[in-house]
N, C-alpha and C positions, 0 to 999 in steps of 0.2 A: 180236394175230392170228396164225393159222396160216398161214404162207407156205411155198409149194413151192418157188418160184423167183423171181426178177427179172433180166430179161435185156433187152438190146436187140437187136431184128432188124428184119426188114421186115414190116410188116403185110401179112398174106397173104390177109385176107378183109376184107369189108364194102366200103362205098364208100371207105373210106381205103385199101384195098388198094395197095401198092406203096411207100407212106411208111415212113419210119424210125419205129419206135413202141417204147417201153419197155413190157414186159410184167410184170405183177405178178400172178403166178399162185397164188392163195390155195388152201388145201388143205381137202378134205372136199366130198363131193357127197351129194346125197339121192338121185340117179338113177344107174343103171348102165347106160347105153346099149350098145347091142351092138356099135356101131362105134366107140367112144369112143377117140380117138388119145392121151389124156392120162389114162390109167386110174391112173398113178401119183398124180395129184392127187385121186383119189376118196376117199384117206383122209388123216387128219392124222399118221398114224405116219411118222416120218422127216422131217417138215417142221420149218420154224424158227420160234418163236414171238417175234414182234416188236411193238413199240409202233408206233402210226402215225408218230410222229416219226422212228423208226428206218427205217422204210419210205422215207417222204420223203427223208431224207438219202440213203439208197442211191440213190434215182431221181435226185437231183441229181447223182450222179456222171457220169451220162451227158449229153452235149450234144444233148437231145433235149427237144421239147416237147409231144409227143403220147405219151400213156400210156394203156394198157387194163389194168382191172382184170378178171381172168377166173379160170378155176378148172379143175377142180371147179365148185361153185356159189358164186359168191363172196358172193351175199346170204344165204347160211346164217351168215355170221359178221355179228353185229351192229354191228361198228365199220365194216363196208365203206362204208355211207354216209358215215361220217365221213371215212375215208380219201380218197374221192372229195372231199368238199367241202373238205379241207385243199389237196389237189392243185390243184384249181380256184382256190382263194383265192392260191395260189402261183403262178398265170398258166399253168397246164398245160390243155391240151385233152385231155379224159377221155373214155374210152370205157368201159362197163360191159357185159360180155357176161354174160348169164344166161339159163337156160332157161326161164324164165317161170312156173315152178312156186312160187315164192317172191314174196311181194307187192312190188310196185315203189313202194308209197306212202311217201312222205317222202322219196325221194331228189331230190337238188340238180337243179333243172330245167336247169341249165346242162350236165350231163352228158348224154351221148349213149347212150341205151340200145340195145344190140344185143342183141334177144330171139330166141333160138332155139327156135322152135316145134316139138317133136318130133313126128315123124311115126311111124307104126305100126311100121316096121321096126327103129326103135331100141328097141323093147320099153317104150316109155312114151308111146306115143299118148295125148291126151287129159290129159295132166299139166298143161298150160298152164292158169292161173287166168284165167278170162273176165273177172273184175274188173280185172286188169291193162290191160285194152284202156282204161281210164279214164285212166291215166297215160301213155299213147303220146301223142307230140307229133310234128308234121311231121318234126322232126329225127331222130327215132329211127328204128331200123332193124328190120325181123323179117327172120328167116333160117329156111329150111326146108332140111334135110339130107335129099335123096333118095336112097333106096337101090332103087326099083323103080317102076312104073308104078301101083301102088295108092298109095304114098307121094305121088306127084305128083298123082293125082286129088284125094287128101285134102286137100293144101296148096292147090290151085287152089279147092276148094270153100271151104276156110278164109278165103281171101282173100275171094272173093265174098260170104260171109255175115258176116264179123266184121271185116276189115281195111278193106276199101271204100277210102275216101279219107282215112283216119286218117295215113298216110303212103305216099309213093310210093317210099320206100327198101326194096323187097321183092328178098331173094337168094334163090336156088335153087341149091344146091350138091350135086353128085352124091358119092354115097359111093364112095370109092377102094377096092377096085378093083371093087366090085359093078355099078356102073353107068358106062357109058362116058358121057363129056361130050357126044358126038355125040347120044346118043339123047335125052339131055335138051335139048340144044338144038333138036332137031328137034320135040319136043314143044312146047317153048316157041313155037317159030315157027308150028307148024301151029295153035296155038291163039291166036296173036297176044298172048300174055300181056305186060304190062308189067312184067317183072321182070328183075332183073340176074343173068346166068348167072356162078356165081362158082366160080372154081377156087382152091384153097389154093396161093397161090404160094411159101409157105415149105416146102411139100412137094416141089414142083418143083425148088427151088433146093438144099434140103438133105436131102432123101428122108426127112423124119421125125426128123432129128437132134434130140436133145433140147435145149433151151435156145438153139434158133435158129428 
């Protein structure tokens, strides 16, 4: 597997925000979002090629039981599901962050899927595979990164038409610095949306420092 980096940090996003978490960032992505903050992981050049057992061994160096497999787009690598299963079998709580443009079929149901559904300002609106709705459970999470009012309105419509009651773990995150969190908070409150406003904690703590 092509691995960009493995590191211990504070989980900055999702309903697990604030918890210590080991990140396995796989390299390579099928999208090039305009606001991507890990563009170095979009390609496999410069990454390390590791086997599943080597990755798990590195993860075990840390005294932490929460692991996130992210990218890039981790599900582009065919062994990503096997890596998740191996970690789950070893007793880890596993999160998989994916952009939803690759099939979720076959992933271990014990893993928590965090699906980042792309909005228009990313440049990849409409990339989500609607078939993936069939694989979402109530434990999974969906995330929308909001850059402007058009993104917000589109995300709201998507929730109403497709997410419905599949999961209550819905995250709205403002693009920094394009959208002030206060503006997004006001929109959410004015519409009485049952979503979680998500600020990237790690960017406030380490200001985007790589590996943190």
